[in-house]
C-alpha positions in Angstrom: -83.7 -6.1 119.9 -83.6 -2.8 122.0 -82.3 -3.0 125.3 -84.7 -0.8 127.6 -82.3 -0.8 130.7 -82.8 -2.2 134.3 -83.9 -0.3 137.4 -83.0 -1.7 140.8 -85.4 -1.2 143.7 -83.4 -3.0 146.6 -80.3 -4.9 146.8 -80.8 -8.8 146.7 -78.7 -11.9 146.9 -79.4 -15.2 146.2 -77.5 -18.6 145.8 -77.5 -21.1 142.8 -77.0 -23.8 145.6 -80.8 -23.7 146.2 -82.4 -22.6 142.5 -85.6 -22.0 141.7 -85.8 -23.9 138.7 -83.1 -26.5 137.1 -83.1 -27.2 133.2 -81.3 -29.9 131.8 -81.4 -30.1 128.0 -78.7 -32.3 126.3 -74.9 -31.7 127.4 -76.4 -28.7 129.8 -77.2 -27.6 133.2 -78.8 -24.6 133.8 -79.7 -23.3 137.3 -82.2 -20.4 137.5 -82.4 -17.9 140.5 -85.2 -15.4 140.5 -84.9 -11.9 141.9 -87.1 -8.8 141.9 -86.9 -7.7 138.6 -84.3 -9.9 137.1 -83.5 -13.8 136.6 -80.1 -15.0 137.1 -78.6 -18.3 135.3 -75.8 -20.7 136.0 -74.8 -22.3 133.1 -72.8 -25.5 133.0 -72.0 -26.9 129.6 -70.3 -30.5 129.0 -67.6 -30.9 126.3 -69.0 -31.0 122.7 -72.1 -28.7 123.7 -73.3 -26.7 120.7 -76.4 -24.5 120.7 -77.5 -26.0 117.4 -77.5 -29.3 118.8 -78.4 -28.9 122.5 -80.6 -25.9 122.8 -82.2 -25.3 119.4 -84.2 -28.4 119.4 -85.7 -27.3 122.7 -86.5 -23.8 122.0 -87.0 -24.2 118.2 -85.2 -20.9 117.3 -82.2 -20.2 115.2 -80.7 -18.1 118.2 -81.7 -17.4 121.9 -84.2 -14.6 121.9 -83.3 -13.2 125.2 -80.5 -10.5 125.8 -77.7 -11.8 128.1 -74.9 -10.6 130.1 -72.6 -13.4 130.9 -69.1 -14.3 132.6 -67.3 -17.3 131.7 -65.4 -18.7 134.9 -63.8 -21.7 133.2 -63.1 -22.8 129.4 -64.4 -20.8 126.2 -67.7 -20.1 124.8 -67.3 -19.3 121.3 -69.7 -19.0 118.2 -69.9 -21.8 115.5 
């Protein structure tokens, strides 16, 4: 998947305290805030979370089909 870059036309701020959308797949809470030209997600995964068990059944793909930039605040995110 090629990365085409991102152009920022204006500075915006949002809080995940009032997200536009909340998704709750198994052992997950995903809070989504939409900005002009970007979507921000705050992910909270419970112990035992695995892509293959918690997300794959929902999205029906072997891996995520979207490019991400991420920052882990607490814990660790590893590949299976």
